[in-house]
N, C-alpha and C positions, 0 to 999 in steps of 0.2 A: 717629309712627304709621306702621306699615308698610302699604303698599298694593300690590296685585298688578295692574299695568296690564293684563296679559293677561286676568285674570278680570274686571276692571272693564269692559274693552272687550267681552268676551263678554256680560256682563250687559246692557250698554247695547244691544248688537245684539238681544238677546232682547226687550228693552223696545220697541225700534224696530219689530220685527216685530209685536209685539202691537198697538202703536198703529196700524200700517198696516192691520191687520185691522179695527180699530175704525172707521177712516176709510172703509173700503169699504162 
């Protein structure tokens, strides 16, 4: 299975930002 570390990292960053907004 091919994975794109850069894209995955970007996706995780977006999720982290979303969770951060939820926690506020």
